[in-house]
C-alpha positions in Angstrom: 0.9 11.4 -47.2 -1.0 13.4 -44.6 -3.5 10.6 -44.1 -0.8 7.9 -43.8 1.3 9.6 -41.1 -1.5 9.5 -38.4 -2.1 5.9 -39.3 1.6 5.1 -39.0 1.8 6.9 -35.6 -1.2 4.9 -34.4 0.4 1.6 -35.5 3.7 2.5 -33.8 1.9 3.4 -30.6 0.0 0.1 -30.8 3.3 -1.8 -31.3 4.8 -0.1 -28.3 1.8 -1.1 -26.2 2.0 -4.7 -27.4 5.7 -4.9 -26.8 5.3 -3.4 -23.3 2.5 -5.9 -22.4 4.7 -8.7 -23.8 7.7 -7.6 -21.6 5.4 -7.3 -18.6 4.0 -10.8 -19.1 7.5 -12.3 -19.7 8.7 -10.6 -16.5 5.8 -12.0 -14.5 6.4 -15.5 -15.9 10.1 -15.4 -15.1 9.6 -14.0 -11.6 7.0 -16.7 -10.8 9.0 -19.4 -12.5 12.2 -18.8 -10.4 10.2 -18.4 -7.2 10.7 -14.7 -6.7 7.0 -13.8 -7.1 3.5 -14.9 -6.7 0.4 -13.9 -8.7 -2.4 -12.9 -6.4 -5.9 -11.7 -6.9 -7.1 -8.6 -4.9 -10.3 -9.0 -3.0 -12.4 -6.3 -1.4 -12.3 -2.6 -1.5 -9.7 -1.9 1.2 -7.0 -0.5 -1.2 -9.2 1.5 -3.6 -8.4 3.5 -5.7 -4.9 2.1 -5.8 -6.1 -1.5 -6.2 -9.6 -2.8 -6.9 -11.3 -6.1 -6.2 -10.5 -8.5 -9.0 -7.2 -6.9 -9.9 -4.3 -9.3 -10.2 -0.9 -8.3 -8.8 2.6 -9.7 -8.5 3.8 -10.0 -5.0 7.6 -10.0 -4.9 8.4 -12.6 -2.2 12.1 -11.9 -2.4 11.8 -8.1 -1.6 12.4 -8.3 2.1 15.0 -11.1 2.4 17.7 -8.7 3.6 15.5 -6.0 5.2 12.0 -4.9 6.1 9.4 -3.1 4.1 9.9 0.6 3.2 7.6 3.4 4.2 4.5 3.5 2.0 5.3 0.1 0.3 2.1 -1.8 -0.6 2.6 -5.3 0.8 0.9 -8.7 0.8 0.5 -9.9 4.4 -1.3 -12.5 6.5 -3.5 -10.3 8.7 -5.1 -11.7 11.9 -8.7 -12.9 11.4 -8.6 -12.3 7.6 -8.4 -15.3 5.3 -5.9 -15.4 2.5 -3.4 -12.7 1.6 -4.4 -9.0 2.3 -2.9 -6.0 0.5 -2.2 -3.0 2.8 0.2 0.0 2.8 3.0 0.3 5.3 2.8 3.6 7.1 4.7 3.3 10.3 8.1 1.6 10.5 9.7 0.2 13.7 10.4 3.1 16.1 8.0 5.6 14.5 5.3 7.2 16.5 1.9 7.2 14.9 -1.4 8.9 15.6 -4.7 9.4 13.9 -6.7 12.4 15.1 -8.6 15.4 13.8 -6.6 18.3 12.4 -8.7 21.3 11.4 -11.8 19.2 11.8 -10.6 16.3 9.5 -9.1 13.0 10.6 -5.4 12.8 9.6 -2.7 10.2 9.9 0.2 11.7 11.7 3.7 10.3 11.8 6.9 11.1 13.8 9.7 9.2 12.0 11.9 7.3 14.5 9.9 8.8 17.3 12.0 12.0 17.3 11.7 15.5 16.0 9.0 16.9 13.7 5.6 15.4 13.2 4.2 15.0 9.7 0.8 14.5 8.0 0.6 11.5 5.7 -0.8 13.2 2.7 -2.6 10.8 0.3 -3.2 13.6 -2.3 -7.0 13.1 -2.0 -9.9 13.2 0.4 -10.1 10.0 2.5 -13.5 8.6 3.5 -13.2 7.3 7.1 -16.7 6.0 7.2 -18.9 5.8 10.3 -16.4 3.8 12.4 -13.8 5.2 14.8 -11.0 7.0 13.0 -8.8 8.0 15.9 -5.8 6.0 16.9 -3.8 4.5 18.6 -3.8 2.3 21.6 -0.4 0.9 22.7 -0.9 -2.1 20.4 -1.7 0.0 17.4 -5.5 -0.5 17.4 -8.1 2.3 17.3 -8.6 4.2 20.5 -9.1 7.8 21.7 -6.4 9.2 19.5 -3.3 8.7 21.5 0.2 8.5 20.2 1.8 5.0 19.9 5.3 3.8 19.1 5.7 1.0 16.6 7.6 -1.8 18.3 10.8 -3.3 16.9 10.2 -5.8 14.1 6.6 -4.6 13.6 4.7 -2.3 11.2 1.7 0.0 11.2 -0.4 -0.7 8.1 -3.5 1.0 6.7 -5.7 0.5 3.7 -5.9 3.3 1.1 -9.7 3.2 1.6 -10.0 3.5 5.4 -13.8 3.5 5.4 -13.9 -0.2 4.5 -10.4 -1.4 5.5 -9.5 -3.7 8.3 -6.0 -2.8 9.1 -3.8 -1.9 12.1 -6.7 0.0 13.6 -8.4 -3.4 13.8 -5.7 -5.9 14.4 -2.8 -3.8 15.7 0.8 -3.7 14.6 1.9 -6.4 12.1 5.0 -8.5 12.7 7.5 -8.7 9.8 7.0 -12.5 9.7 3.4 -11.9 8.6 4.6 -9.9 5.5 4.9 -12.1 2.5 6.3 -9.6 0.1 6.0 -6.3 -1.8 3.3 -5.7 -4.3 5.5 -4.8 -7.3 3.0 -4.1 -10.0 -0.5 -4.8 -11.3 -0.5 -7.7 -13.8 -4.1 -7.1 -14.8 -5.2 -4.6 -15.7 -1.5 -3.8 -16.5 0.0 -1.0 -14.6 2.1 0.2 -11.7 1.3 0.6 -8.0 0.5 4.3 -7.5 -1.1 6.2 -4.8 2.1 6.7 -2.8 1.5 9.3 -0.1 4.0 12.0 0.9 4.9 13.5 4.3 3.8 17.1 4.9 5.1 18.9 8.0 2.4 19.4 10.7 2.0 23.1 11.4 
């Protein structure tokens, strides 16, 4: 009896996993079949560790039919001078003020929601490697500069890669128009899993 119980628990856990994968696959097939989603392969290291090159994700192309992306959504977009669909995280919404500068000796992404009131640090819950390139931002068009504040224009977004050392993002190509955003990256098809890594806003003191 004592030896059978662990085996039963293992079998039950395996069944739950198989059922979960089956539901996930069925959901993907339905979403793609009805035209609400597209299966896309991630290339490059711009979104590590959230997404890795070779991962396959579902891009929900119906997500923004009635509104724009939400803060910290991971989206699929057509970025200037980058072929195919790129995955990036939305950091600044229209009307936000954004800045990247050193705070206590470390580069930090700073955000003033709606361009009013308190400033916040975009806390990614981990150390960010900014590489050897310029980390400070932003010029009036959202590209990298001496670390000035910039306001995100109406109908546009400030996007960053979760791995800034290797990412081409708004620091390179500036603010992104909503028309360039194809949809929200809903979940990872393979390996199966959700889209984590969501930052939080911490008041700047």
